[in-house]
C-alpha positions in Angstrom: 5.6 0.1 -38.3 5.7 3.7 -37.4 8.8 4.9 -35.7 8.2 7.0 -32.6 10.6 9.4 -30.8 12.3 7.6 -27.8 15.0 9.2 -25.5 16.5 6.8 -23.0 18.0 8.2 -19.8 20.0 6.0 -17.4 19.4 7.4 -13.9 19.8 6.4 -10.2 21.8 3.8 -8.3 19.8 0.8 -9.7 20.7 1.3 -13.4 17.1 2.4 -14.1 16.1 3.5 -17.6 13.7 6.5 -17.7 12.2 7.3 -21.1 10.8 10.2 -23.0 8.4 8.8 -25.6 6.4 10.7 -28.3 5.3 10.7 -31.9 8.0 11.4 -34.4 7.8 15.1 -35.4 5.7 16.2 -32.5 6.9 18.2 -29.5 4.7 16.2 -27.1 6.2 13.5 -24.9 5.3 11.2 -22.0 7.9 10.4 -19.4 7.9 6.7 -18.6 8.8 5.8 -15.0 9.9 9.2 -13.6 12.4 8.5 -10.9 15.7 9.5 -9.2 16.6 12.7 -10.9 13.7 14.9 -12.1 16.0 17.8 -12.9 17.8 15.5 -15.4 14.5 14.5 -16.9 13.5 18.2 -17.3 16.8 19.1 -18.8 16.4 16.3 -21.4 12.9 17.6 -22.3 14.3 21.2 -22.8 17.4 20.0 -24.7 15.2 18.0 -27.1 12.7 20.9 -27.6 9.9 18.8 -26.2 6.8 19.5 -24.1 5.9 17.1 -21.2 2.3 16.1 -21.5 2.0 13.1 -19.1 3.7 10.4 -17.2 3.3 6.6 -17.7 4.1 4.4 -14.8 5.0 0.8 -15.7 4.4 -0.4 -12.1 4.4 0.9 -8.5 7.9 0.1 -7.2 9.6 3.2 -5.9 12.7 2.9 -8.1 10.3 3.7 -10.9 8.1 6.2 -9.2 10.0 8.2 -6.6 10.2 11.3 -8.8 6.4 11.6 -9.1 5.9 14.2 -6.3 8.6 16.5 -7.5 7.5 16.1 -11.1 3.8 16.9 -10.3 4.8 19.8 -8.2 6.1 21.5 -11.3 4.1 20.0 -14.1 0.3 19.7 -14.2 0.1 16.4 -16.2 -1.8 13.2 -15.9 -0.2 10.0 -14.6 -1.2 6.8 -16.5 -1.2 3.6 -14.5 -2.9 0.2 -14.9 -6.2 0.0 -13.0 -5.0 -3.2 -11.2 -1.9 -1.3 -10.1 -3.8 1.6 -8.8 -6.0 -0.7 -6.7 -3.0 -2.7 -5.5 -0.6 0.1 -4.5 -1.5 2.6 -1.8 2.0 4.1 -2.3 1.3 4.8 -5.9 -2.0 6.4 -5.1 -0.3 8.6 -2.5 2.6 9.6 -4.8 0.4 10.5 -7.8 -2.8 11.7 -6.0 -5.4 13.4 -8.2 -3.2 13.2 -11.2 -3.7 9.4 -11.5 -5.5 8.3 -14.7 -6.2 4.5 -14.5 -6.1 2.7 -17.8 -7.1 -0.8 -18.8 -5.5 -3.5 -20.9 -5.2 -2.3 -24.5 -6.3 1.2 -23.8 -5.0 4.0 -26.0 -3.1 7.0 -24.7 -2.9 10.0 -27.1 0.4 11.7 -27.5 1.2 14.2 -30.3 -1.7 13.0 -32.4 -0.8 9.4 -32.1 -2.3 6.5 -30.1 0.1 4.5 -27.9 -1.2 1.3 -26.3 -1.0 0.1 -22.7 -0.4 -3.7 -22.6 -1.3 -5.3 -19.3 1.6 -7.7 -18.4 1.1 -8.8 -14.8 3.6 -11.0 -13.1 6.1 -8.6 -11.5 3.2 -6.8 -9.9 -0.6 -7.3 -10.6 -0.8 -4.1 -12.7 2.5 -4.1 -14.5 2.1 -2.8 -18.0 4.2 -2.0 -21.1 3.8 1.0 -23.5 3.6 0.0 -27.1 4.4 3.0 -29.3 4.7 2.2 -33.0 7.8 0.1 -33.4 8.9 0.5 -29.7 7.9 -1.4 -26.6 8.9 0.2 -23.2 8.7 -2.8 -20.9 9.4 -1.6 -17.3 10.3 -4.6 -15.2 8.2 -7.1 -17.2 11.0 -7.9 -19.7 14.7 -7.3 -19.9 17.1 -8.0 -22.7 18.2 -11.3 -21.1 15.7 -11.8 -18.3 12.3 -10.9 -16.9 11.0 -9.3 -13.7 11.1 -11.0 -10.3 8.0 -12.8 -9.2 8.9 -13.3 -5.5 8.1 -9.8 -4.3 4.7 -8.7 -3.0 2.1 -9.0 -5.7 4.4 -11.1 -7.9 3.0 -14.1 -9.7 5.1 -16.4 -11.9 2.1 -17.9 -13.6 0.9 -14.5 -14.7 4.5 -13.6 -15.8 4.5 -16.7 -18.0 1.2 -15.7 -19.6 2.4 -12.1 -20.1 5.5 -13.3 -22.0 4.1 -16.3 -23.9 0.7 -14.7 -24.8 0.7 -10.9 -24.6 4.2 -10.1 -25.8 4.2 -13.0 -28.2 1.7 -11.0 -30.3 4.1 -8.0 -30.6 6.0 -8.1 -33.9 9.6 -9.3 -34.0 11.0 -6.1 -35.4 9.7 -4.1 -32.4 12.5 -2.5 -30.4 12.5 -3.5 -26.7 13.4 -0.7 -24.3 13.7 -2.3 -20.8 13.3 -0.7 -17.4 16.9 -1.4 -16.2 20.3 -1.6 -17.9 20.7 -5.3 -17.1 21.8 -6.6 -20.6 24.8 -6.4 -22.9 22.9 -3.8 -24.9 20.4 -1.1 -23.9 17.9 -1.9 -26.6 17.3 -4.8 -28.9 14.7 -6.1 -31.4 12.1 -8.2 -29.7 12.5 -11.1 -32.1 16.1 -11.4 -31.1 15.2 -11.2 -27.4 12.7 -14.0 -27.8 15.4 -16.1 -29.5 18.0 -15.6 -26.8 16.3 -14.7 -23.6 16.1 -18.0 -21.5 12.6 -17.0 -20.1 11.1 -17.6 -23.5 12.5 -21.1 -23.8 9.9 -22.9 -21.6 7.1 -24.9 -23.3 4.7 -24.8 -20.3 3.9 -22.8 -17.2 5.2 -25.5 -14.8 8.7 -25.5 -16.1 8.8 -21.7 -16.3 7.7 -21.4 -12.7 10.2 -23.9 -11.5 13.0 -21.9 -13.2 11.8 -18.5 -12.3 11.2 -19.3 -8.7 14.4 -21.3 -8.1 16.4 -20.0 -5.0 18.3 -16.8 -5.7 22.0 -16.9 -5.1 
């Protein structure tokens, strides 16, 4: 599989990961989930000799989107979000405004002459989606190294999460590198095959057992 350019930035009080993602050898990058410290994101773009050409929003929660107004005030770039999320979230529509570019499941986003794919993975929110770029999957709050996104918040659905993990992400090759939306694991990145072997949320044979485990009372 083709190896893209990925720069991981840990920003904010919730251990968020923000990403710069582009084609290897091209100056063009997307910022995935611009939040918390736009100045730090801009410094990373300059340090790496890159050009910001768009933003990709994995889902609408403000810890992943609170930098959008500041970013868009200084950069005239499109903001890619899943159609279901645009319809679901008034806050996202307000933050991104006319820059919003709704995308559907499997749609391609062109960056640096390469096509990156938006994978619709509902469960955490109705329009959560991941960015598949060559051998890298940027997963937002759908999948973490040792866990998956909560399904008890507004718009969450554990049955959808089960299908996203067991059907959509099951088709992504084992050697794909998983880049999660938060630093919640022992490592910041891991191969998806290893994640599927060790992450407890991949261990359930049916949706009922998954839902029972995922929706158990939080301590």
